[in-house]
C-alpha positions in Angstrom: 136.5 62.1 1.6 136.7 58.9 -0.4 135.8 58.4 -4.1 132.4 57.0 -3.2 131.7 60.3 -1.2 133.1 62.7 -3.8 130.0 62.8 -6.0 132.0 61.6 -9.1 131.2 58.6 -11.2 133.5 55.5 -10.8 132.2 54.0 -14.1 129.3 53.8 -16.5 128.3 50.4 -17.9 126.4 49.5 -21.1 125.3 46.0 -22.0 126.1 45.2 -25.6 126.0 42.1 -27.9 129.6 42.5 -29.1 132.0 44.3 -26.8 134.9 44.1 -29.2 132.9 45.8 -32.0 131.5 48.5 -29.7 134.9 49.2 -28.2 136.4 49.6 -31.6 133.6 51.9 -32.7 134.1 54.1 -29.6 137.9 54.1 -30.2 137.3 55.2 -33.8 134.6 57.8 -33.2 135.3 59.2 -29.8 139.0 58.3 -29.3 138.1 56.2 -26.2 141.2 54.0 -25.8 142.9 51.8 -24.9 140.4 49.1 -24.1 141.1 46.0 -22.0 139.0 42.9 -22.6 138.4 39.9 -20.4 136.2 36.9 -20.2 135.0 36.5 -16.6 133.3 33.5 -15.1 132.2 34.0 -11.5 133.0 31.1 -9.2 129.8 31.5 -7.1 127.5 33.3 -9.5 123.9 33.9 -8.6 120.9 35.2 -10.5 117.8 36.3 -8.6 119.2 34.6 -5.5 119.8 31.2 -7.1 123.2 29.6 -8.0 123.9 30.1 -11.7 126.8 29.3 -14.0 127.5 32.0 -16.5 130.4 34.0 -18.0 130.7 37.6 -19.4 132.9 39.5 -21.8 133.9 42.8 -20.3 135.7 45.7 -21.9 137.0 48.6 -19.9 138.5 51.9 -20.8 139.5 54.9 -18.7 137.8 58.2 -19.6 139.2 61.0 -17.5 138.9 60.0 -13.8 136.2 57.4 -14.5 135.8 54.3 -16.6 133.5 53.2 -19.4 132.5 49.5 -19.2 130.9 47.3 -21.8 129.4 43.9 -20.7 128.2 41.1 -22.9 126.7 37.8 -21.8 129.1 35.0 -23.0 127.7 31.7 -21.7 124.7 30.9 -19.5 121.9 33.2 -18.3 122.5 36.3 -16.2 120.9 39.7 -15.5 122.8 40.9 -18.5 121.1 38.3 -20.8 117.8 39.5 -19.4 118.7 43.1 -20.0 119.5 42.5 -23.6 116.3 40.5 -24.1 114.0 43.0 -22.5 115.6 46.3 -23.2 118.2 45.7 -25.9 121.7 47.3 -25.9 122.2 50.3 -23.7 122.9 51.8 -20.3 122.8 49.3 -17.5 124.3 51.1 -14.5 126.6 54.0 -13.3 
């Protein structure tokens, strides 16, 4: 039985405005650490089926056997930009 079949979460993702600030807050209040931070720019990004140029800031920390992920739009428009505009910060996917 693989991880995808085991019924456990691989990761939970929240969209945020400032991943560094939220990661620091989670480290301080819940001892979730260490955090790894990257800026990612997909080479062939698409949004709603159309080519799109964008980049994201991503923070990732392991929590037990799973990961906590924070994503923030960095440049361009993406589904994460839309999420922040329509719903604000919060859960995006698990």
